[in-house]
C-alpha positions, 0 to 999 in steps of 0.5 A: 499499499502506498502511503504518499503520492509525492516523492520524499527525500531520504533525509525527510523519510529518516526524520519521520517517527517509526511505524508498525508495520514498517514503512519503506522508502522505495524510489522516493515513495513511502510504502507500508509493509504488510502486517505479518501473519502467523505463518509469516512470523513463524518462518521468520523466527525459525530462520532467526533461530537456525542462524543463531544456532548454526556454527557457521553463523552463530557469531553473526547478528540476526535482526528482524525488520532492520532498515538500511538506507541506500543512496540511490538517485530517488532514495531508498530505505529498505526493511527486509523481514530478516537481516544477517550480518557476519561477525566482521560486518556487525554494525557498531552500537552507536549506529541507528542503521548499519553503514554496510549491507547485511550478508543475507536478507530474507523476505517472507511472502505474505498473503497478497504479495506477489512473488515477482515483486519480492524477487525484484526487491531481493535483486535490488538489495543484491545490487546494493551489496547484500550477498544473498537473499531468501524468499520464503513462501509459507503457503507453498513451503518453498525457499528461493535462494537469490544470489549473483548466480541466479535463483534456486528454489527448494521444496520442503524436504530439500537441503538449502545450502548457502555458501555465501554465508560460510557453510550455513545450511538448513532443511527447507521443512524446518521453516514450516514445521 
C-alpha cells in the first residue's frame, strides 16, 4: 500500500517517527509493509533461530525488520523481514542504521504479495551489496535462494545450502514445521 503520492527525500523519510508495520522508502515513495501473519512470523522466527544456532553463523547478528538506507537517485530505505550480518560486518552500537549492507536478507511472502515483486526487491538488495537473499513462501513451503548466479528454489524436504554465508545450511521444512 502506498502511503504518499509525492516523492520524499531519504533525509525527510528518516526524520519521520517509526511505524508498525514498517514503512519503506522505495525510489522516493513511502510504502507500508504488510502486517505479518502467523505463518510469516513463524518462518521468520525459525530462520532467526537457525542462524543463531548454526556454527557457521552463530557469531553473526540476526535482526528482524532492520532498515538500511541506500543512496540511490530517488532514495531508498528498505526493511527486509530478516537481516544477517557476519561477525566482521556487525554494525556498531552507536549506529541507528548499519553503514554496510547485511550478508543475507530474507523476505517472507505474505498473503497478497506477489512473488515477482519480492524477487525484484531481493535483486535490488543484491545490487546494493547484499550477498544473498531468501524468499520464503509459507503457503507453498518453498525457499528460493537469490544470489549473483541466479535463483534456486527448494521444496520442503530439500537441503538449502548457502555458501555465501559460510557453510550455513538447513532443511527447507525446518521453516514450516
